[in-house]
ROTORVO-35983 format. One record per atom (N, C-alpha, C): z, y, x. Coordinates in steps of 0.05 Angstrom, whole numbers, plus 5000, padded with zeros to 4 digits. Each point is the difference from the previous one (the first is absolute). Layout:
! ROTORVO-35983
ZYX
...
END
This chain:
! ROTORVO-35983
500349765019
499750264981
499850235015
498750194993
499650235018
502050234986
501450125017
501950244991
498850215016
499950264985
500350295016
502550145006
500449995025
502550145003
499050305005
501650164989
499450325006
502950125014
499450205018
502050065017
499650305011
502050115011
498850295015
501049955030
498550065015
500149955028
500650315014
502150005017
500450275014
499249925027
498550175018
499649915026
501450225020
501649895019
501150235018
499749925028
500850215016
500149945032
497049965009
497850094989
497749925015
499450095025
499649855019
499550065029
497449905010
498050195010
497249905001
500050115033
498349845011
499250015033
497249934999
498750205015
497149905007
500249885022
497649755006
499849885018
496750035013
498750184986
497150055007
499750304987
499650185013
499550274991
496950095001
499149954974
497350125000
497649855016
499350105024
498449925019
497150034991
497849875011
497350064998
499849964965
500749754987
499549944976
501850174975
501750185015
501650174984
502449854981
500449755006
501649854984
502849955011
501950154983
502650005016
501649744984
501149825017
501349744990
502950075005
502149884978
502750055002
501449784986
502449945015
502049814990
502250204982
501149914978
502450124989
502149774987
501950124996
502549834991
501050184975
501049864983
502050154977
501949804990
501850114981
502349864987
498850044969
500449814986
499449974972
502749954985
500050124982
502249894971
498850004978
500549784986
498849994972
502249964982
499350124972
501949984977
498149944978
501349784982
498849954971
499549735003
498049854993
499349724998
500349865032
499450225018
500249915032
502650185004
501749875013
503050125004
500649885027
499550195019
501349955026
498550175022
499649895026
499350185023
498049885016
499050145022
498649885016
498950185017
497949895018
499350225021
496749895004
498250215012
497049934998
499450115030
498049835011
498450095029
497050044983
499050175013
497250124992
498550025026
497349954995
498050075016
497850204988
499150235007
499050194986
497750105018
497550054990
497650095011
498950244984
500250245019
499150314988
497449995012
497849964990
497350095006
499450305001
498350065016
499050314999
499150054974
498449854990
498750034973
500149744981
501650124977
500949824977
503049935003
500949874977
502549964995
501549835022
502350045004
501649805016
500549714987
500549855012
500549724988
502549885019
501249794992
502549835007
500049764993
501949815014
500749754989
502750015010
502149804993
502550005004
501249734991
502749955006
501949784989
502950164993
500549934975
502450104988
501949774995
502850035008
501549794994
501550144973
501149794988
501950014976
502249825000
502150134995
502749834995
501850114980
499949854979
501650074975
499549824977
499350154976
499849824978
496850094987
499049814991
497650044984
500049864972
499950214983
500849914968
502149834998
502750065017
502349904998
500249725017
498049935013
500349785023
500250125028
501649855014
501150095028
498449885020
499850185026
498049865014
498750245019
498149875019
498250205014
497549914998
498450165011
497149934999
498750235018
497149965005
498450185016
497850064984
498950275002
497650094985
498250065023
497549964994
498050095021
498550224985
499550265015
499350264987
497150065012
498550084987
497850175004
499150234988
498550215009
499650224981
499150255021
499250174984
499050255010
501050274990
499650205014
501150304987
497550114991
499850144979
498050164986
501350174983
498650275003
500850214982
502950004997
501750025028
502450044998
501749804988
499049714999
501549794988
500049815016
501849825003
499849735011
499349804976
497849825006
499549754979
500749765014
501849874987
501349735017
499549794980
498949775011
500049744986
501849815018
501849814989
501449855015
499749714986
500949815017
499849694989
502649875022
501149854980
502649895016
498849725020
500850075027
499149815021
501449704992
497449814996
501049754992
502249845018
501849914988
501949865011
502550155011
499850264996
502350235010
502550024981
500249884977
501849984979
502649885011
502250104994
502649835007
501950034978
501949814997
501750004983
498849924970
500550164984
499549944969
496650164994
499150065027
497150114996
498049825021
501549745011
498349795005
497249964986
497949995012
497749974987
498750224984
501450165008
498750324981
497250035014
498250084978
497450105006
499450254981
498350155005
499750264988
498750245014
499150164988
498550245003
500650254984
499050215011
500550254985
499050255019
501750234996
499550225015
501250254987
498850245010
501150274991
498650225014
499650214987
498750285009
502350205010
500350075020
501650195006
499450285008
500250194986
499150315007
501950035027
498650135016
501250105025
503050164994
501649975014
502650134998
501449954977
499649824982
501449944976
501649775011
502950034997
502049775012
500149764984
499850004970
500349784985
497249954992
499349714998
497249934992
500749744979
498750024975
499449754986
498549825013
501049694997
498649815014
499949784982
498349805002
500249754981
498849775020
501349814995
499749725007
500349784982
497249914991
499549724989
500649775014
502049874993
500749755016
500449734985
499949845012
500249694992
502049885018
501849854988
501949855016
499549714995
500849825017
499649664998
502449914989
END
């Protein structure tokens, strides 16, 4: 059975570092880390590590992995989300998928996907995760 969890995500302590500055191709490459707090159907905390590409022309894109520890729809455990997305028109568009085999505790066997849209500078963002548990 599929269930859609809705929550609010709050990102804090964003730290970004460039490991390639422009160059001939004009692409700036960075790593970043952040801390995440969830409230709602997802209730807990985690951290995220990002890889970002800022081309000279066009929208920035990113990938990352985000840990989660807490409760999902009342069930306790941990899991990891794999993220990808882009920045366009001052908004981050993010899709995520539960990493297969990453669920623990009552979340063992968890699968799912979802995402969110985050206007830059907005601290709280509504997110969804459509999930299935074994």
